[in-house]
Structures are given as C-alpha cells and as structure tokens.
C-alpha positions as CSV (number, residue, x, y, z in Angstrom):
1,X,51.7,14.6,-40.7
2,X,50.8,14.6,-37.2
3,X,49.5,18.2,-37.5
4,X,47.7,17.4,-40.9
5,X,45.9,14.2,-38.7
6,X,45.4,16.1,-35.4
7,X,43.5,19.2,-38.0
8,X,41.2,16.5,-39.6
9,X,40.5,14.6,-36.3
10,X,39.5,17.9,-34.7
11,X,37.2,18.7,-37.4
12,X,34.6,16.1,-35.8
13,X,34.8,17.4,-32.8
14,X,32.2,20.0,-31.2
15,X,32.1,21.6,-27.6
16,X,34.1,20.8,-25.1
17,X,35.3,17.9,-27.3
18,X,37.1,20.6,-29.7
19,X,38.8,22.5,-27.0
20,X,40.1,19.2,-25.7
21,X,41.6,18.4,-29.5
22,X,42.7,21.9,-29.5
23,X,45.0,21.5,-26.4
24,X,46.1,18.1,-27.1
25,X,47.2,19.2,-30.8
26,X,48.8,22.3,-28.9
27,X,50.7,19.7,-26.9
28,X,51.3,17.3,-29.3
29,X,52.8,19.6,-31.9
30,X,55.1,20.9,-29.5
31,X,56.2,17.5,-28.2
32,X,56.9,17.0,-32.2
33,X,59.1,19.9,-32.7
34,X,61.4,18.9,-29.7
35,X,62.2,15.6,-31.3
36,X,62.9,17.3,-34.7
37,X,64.7,20.4,-32.9
38,X,66.7,18.3,-30.5
39,X,67.3,15.2,-33.6
40,X,70.9,14.3,-34.1
41,X,70.9,16.7,-37.3
42,X,70.6,19.5,-34.7
43,X,72.0,23.0,-34.9
44,X,75.3,23.3,-33.4
45,X,75.1,24.3,-29.5
46,X,71.3,22.6,-29.3
47,X,72.8,19.2,-28.1
48,X,74.6,20.6,-25.5
49,X,72.3,23.2,-24.2
50,X,68.9,21.3,-25.7
51,X,65.9,23.0,-27.1
52,X,64.8,26.3,-25.2
53,X,60.9,25.5,-24.4
54,X,60.3,29.0,-26.0
55,X,61.3,27.5,-29.7
56,X,58.6,25.0,-29.1
57,X,55.8,27.3,-28.3
58,X,55.4,28.6,-31.8
59,X,54.7,24.7,-33.2
60,X,52.6,24.6,-30.5
61,X,50.3,27.4,-30.7
62,X,49.9,26.8,-34.8
63,X,48.6,23.2,-33.8
64,X,45.8,24.4,-31.4
65,X,45.2,27.3,-34.1
66,X,45.0,24.9,-36.7
67,X,42.2,22.8,-34.7
68,X,39.9,25.4,-34.3
69,X,40.6,27.1,-37.5
70,X,39.8,24.7,-39.7
71,X,36.0,24.4,-38.3
72,X,35.4,27.9,-40.5
73,X,36.5,25.2,-43.6
74,X,32.9,23.4,-44.6
75,X,33.1,19.8,-45.0
76,X,33.8,19.0,-48.5
77,X,36.5,19.3,-50.9
78,X,37.8,22.9,-49.5
79,X,39.4,20.7,-46.8
80,X,41.8,19.1,-48.6
81,X,43.7,22.9,-49.2
82,X,43.1,23.6,-46.0
83,X,44.9,20.5,-44.4
84,X,47.5,21.3,-47.1
85,X,47.8,24.4,-45.6
86,X,48.1,23.3,-42.0
87,X,50.7,21.2,-42.5
88,X,52.7,24.0,-44.7
89,X,52.4,26.5,-41.4
90,X,53.3,23.7,-39.2
91,X,56.5,23.0,-41.2
92,X,56.6,26.9,-41.2
93,X,57.1,27.0,-37.9
94,X,59.3,24.4,-37.0
95,X,61.7,25.7,-40.0
96,X,61.9,29.1,-38.3
97,X,62.7,27.9,-34.7
98,X,65.2,25.8,-36.6
99,X,66.9,28.6,-38.3
100,X,67.1,31.1,-34.8
101,X,68.4,28.1,-33.2
102,X,71.0,27.3,-36.0
103,X,72.5,31.3,-35.4
104,X,75.4,31.5,-32.7
105,X,75.1,35.1,-32.5
106,X,71.5,35.0,-32.2
107,X,68.5,36.3,-34.2
108,X,69.0,38.4,-37.4
109,X,66.6,40.8,-38.5
110,X,64.9,38.9,-41.2
111,X,64.2,35.7,-38.2
112,X,62.4,38.5,-36.6
113,X,60.4,39.7,-39.3
114,X,59.7,36.1,-39.9
115,X,59.0,35.0,-36.9
116,X,56.5,38.0,-36.4
117,X,54.9,37.4,-39.5
118,X,54.2,34.3,-38.8
119,X,53.0,34.5,-35.0
120,X,50.4,37.0,-36.3
121,X,49.1,34.7,-39.1
122,X,49.1,32.0,-36.5
123,X,47.2,34.4,-34.1
124,X,44.7,35.5,-36.6
125,X,43.7,32.0,-37.0
126,X,43.4,31.1,-33.4
127,X,41.4,34.3,-33.0
128,X,39.0,33.5,-35.7
129,X,38.4,29.8,-34.8
130,X,38.0,30.6,-31.3
131,X,35.3,32.6,-32.4
132,X,33.5,30.6,-34.9
133,X,33.8,27.5,-32.3
134,X,31.7,30.0,-29.5
135,X,28.3,29.9,-30.4
136,X,27.5,33.7,-31.4
137,X,31.1,34.9,-30.6
138,X,31.5,35.2,-34.6
139,X,28.7,37.8,-35.4
140,X,26.8,37.2,-38.7
141,X,25.8,40.6,-40.4
142,X,22.2,41.6,-41.0
143,X,20.7,41.2,-44.0
144,X,19.8,44.2,-46.2
145,X,16.8,45.8,-44.5
146,X,17.0,43.9,-41.5
147,X,16.6,46.5,-38.3
148,X,16.9,44.2,-35.2
149,X,20.0,44.5,-32.9
150,X,22.8,42.0,-32.9
151,X,22.5,39.9,-30.1
152,X,24.8,40.1,-27.8
153,X,27.2,37.5,-25.8
154,X,26.1,35.7,-22.9
155,X,28.9,36.1,-19.6
156,X,30.0,32.5,-20.4
157,X,30.6,32.3,-23.7
158,X,32.2,35.7,-23.2
159,X,34.6,34.4,-20.5
160,X,35.3,31.6,-22.4
161,X,36.3,33.8,-25.5
162,X,38.6,36.5,-23.7
163,X,40.4,33.4,-22.0
164,X,41.3,31.3,-24.8
165,X,42.2,34.0,-27.1
166,X,43.9,35.4,-24.0
167,X,45.9,32.2,-23.7
168,X,46.9,31.9,-27.1
169,X,47.9,35.7,-27.1
170,X,50.2,34.5,-23.8
171,X,52.1,32.0,-25.3
172,X,52.6,33.9,-28.7
173,X,54.1,36.6,-26.2
174,X,56.1,34.7,-24.6
175,X,57.8,33.6,-27.8
176,X,58.5,37.2,-28.5
177,X,59.8,38.5,-25.4
178,X,62.1,35.3,-25.6
179,X,63.5,37.0,-28.5
180,X,64.9,39.8,-26.6
181,X,66.6,37.6,-24.3
182,X,65.4,38.2,-21.0
183,X,64.8,36.0,-17.6
184,X,62.2,33.6,-17.3
185,X,60.1,36.2,-14.8
186,X,61.1,39.4,-17.1
187,X,59.1,37.1,-20.2
188,X,56.7,35.7,-18.3
189,X,55.7,39.2,-17.2
190,X,55.4,40.2,-20.8
191,X,53.6,37.3,-21.5
192,X,50.7,37.8,-19.0
193,X,50.3,41.3,-20.3
194,X,50.2,40.0,-23.8
195,X,47.3,37.6,-22.0
196,X,45.3,41.1,-20.6
197,X,45.9,43.3,-23.3
198,X,43.9,40.8,-25.9
199,X,41.5,39.0,-23.8
200,X,40.0,42.5,-23.0
201,X,40.2,43.5,-26.1
202,X,38.5,40.7,-27.4
203,X,35.9,41.3,-25.0
204,X,35.2,44.9,-26.2
205,X,35.5,44.3,-29.7
206,X,32.8,41.4,-29.4
207,X,30.9,44.1,-27.9
208,X,31.0,46.3,-30.7
209,X,29.4,43.3,-32.6
210,X,32.0,43.9,-35.5
211,X,30.9,41.3,-38.6
212,X,32.2,38.0,-39.3
213,X,36.2,38.5,-39.8
214,X,36.9,42.4,-38.8
215,X,36.5,41.2,-34.9
216,X,39.5,38.9,-35.5
217,X,41.5,40.9,-37.8
218,X,41.4,44.1,-35.3
219,X,42.6,41.4,-32.5
220,X,45.4,40.7,-34.3
221,X,46.1,44.4,-35.0
222,X,46.1,44.9,-31.3
223,X,48.5,41.9,-30.8
224,X,50.5,43.7,-33.5
225,X,50.7,47.2,-32.0
226,X,50.9,45.8,-28.6
227,X,54.4,43.9,-29.4
228,X,55.7,46.6,-31.3
229,X,55.2,48.8,-27.9
230,X,56.7,46.2,-26.3
231,X,59.6,45.8,-28.3
232,X,61.0,49.7,-27.4
233,X,63.1,49.9,-24.6
234,X,61.1,51.1,-21.5
235,X,63.6,54.4,-20.9
236,X,63.1,55.2,-24.9
237,X,59.2,55.0,-24.4
238,X,59.2,57.3,-21.2
239,X,56.5,55.0,-19.7
240,X,54.6,55.0,-16.2
241,X,56.1,51.9,-14.1
242,X,54.9,49.0,-14.9
243,X,51.9,49.4,-11.8
244,X,50.0,52.2,-13.7
245,X,49.9,49.4,-16.6
246,X,48.3,47.1,-14.5
247,X,46.1,49.5,-13.1
248,X,45.3,50.8,-16.4
249,X,44.6,47.0,-17.4
250,X,42.5,46.8,-14.8
251,X,40.0,49.8,-15.1
252,X,39.8,48.7,-19.0
253,X,38.9,45.6,-18.1
254,X,36.1,46.8,-15.4
255,X,34.8,49.2,-18.4
256,X,34.4,46.1,-20.8
257,X,32.5,44.0,-18.4
258,X,30.4,46.9,-17.6
259,X,29.8,47.3,-21.6
260,X,29.1,43.9,-21.9
261,X,26.7,43.7,-19.2
262,X,25.0,47.2,-20.5
263,X,24.7,45.6,-24.2
264,X,22.6,42.7,-23.0
265,X,20.4,44.5,-20.5
C-alpha cells in the first residue's frame, strides 16, 4: 500500500519535485523492507545477524523506479492497473529477498535467476521513467516524410540523464555483486563500474537519438551484459588489470561527451 500511495502521489510531481519524490519513495521502501524482513517471523538467522543492507537495495530501487515510470502512463483509467503493477513489483522484490535470506547455505541458482530478472525489469522501468521525465531525453520518432533532424539534448539534461541512470545501475549493481559474497569494498568497486558503464551508455544511446523505448531497452541490455561480464571470475576472463578498465571507461566517457557536443553543433 505504501508503494502504491507513493507512486500515485509522485504522478502529480513535476520537475525537481519529481526527483525528490522518487528519492523519498526509494528511502521509504527500503525502510519498509527493513521492517518486513526483520519482523518476528523473519527467516532463521536474520534476528541474530540483522538484515543485510544489500537486501534493502532492490526494494528501494523498485520504489524509485515506480515513481518515475508511472509518469509514462497517461492520467486516466490506465493508472489503476499501473498502480496495481507497482504494488505487485514491490511485493515481488521483498519476497525474493526474503527467500534468499531464508537460505542457510546461500541463494540457489533459481534465486539468482529470479533476482536477475527482477533487477532487469526494475532497471528498464527506471531508465524509461527517467528519460521520460527529462524534457527531450526520450526521443519521439519523426512523422512520415519529415526531414528535420532530431534535436540534441542540452548538456544539463544529458548530465542529469547519465547521473540518474548511473545511480540506479550502481544500486542494482551493488545488489548483484553482494550476491557473489565479496567484501564491502569489492562490492562497492563493482557497483561503481556498473554506474560508470551505464552512465556512458545512456549518453551514447541518447546521442544516437533512438526512438522511444528502444534506448531504455538497449540500456537494460547493456546492464545485463555487464552483469554477465562481472559475474565471471577474473581469471577465467583473462582480462587486463582493473586499471585498464578505468582507462577504457574514461576514454569512452570522453568520446561520448565529444559526440554529444558535435551533435549539438
């Protein structure tokens, strides 16, 4: 009910108020998940060890995604099934985290697959809602016969798009990394790589001016491919050391910035 109410209220927000509403919804859903997962009937071991922070990140990201994605739905009767879907999505995110916490020997392959699928769905909704809420970020296709070029996105809007998409990816990336059982420092490093890759990809895809939901869809695909890449042990990938990853990301970021500057010239 909290998620549905917050999404309904967030539908009325515009501009900076929307981002505040989305962040507050994420915080509220994270705290709600903490109460539910740490309740008296919590899975064995949770009462002694407490609820791990990573178990709260997916519900929090779901709350944020719900508030921004609901803006894609026009005001009217379609809001009713959309709000029902929001409630179901939040309930599913808490249910999968509860199931994982109940595994004394760690998550099963089915748990990992379910979590990954939910992460991708939440990411797609967040990427779509963020682009729709930033004027000019979600490209509308040209009408038949139109020859005018698609206008570029101002650097301020582009920076906001890349930053918010990167924030969502970083939160979800930390959740996926924590599933592998690394240290806090290791999971944080992986989360930062998720944020950097998605921020760069978001800017690059907007420069391509892909119409409507194609951009968020491909951005979700990039997130999935990066999660698959990070899920393979480093030795098996035979990759360079992490410094080369940083250099590559920095070079790609510079290329994307130059690309967008040229597109707006």
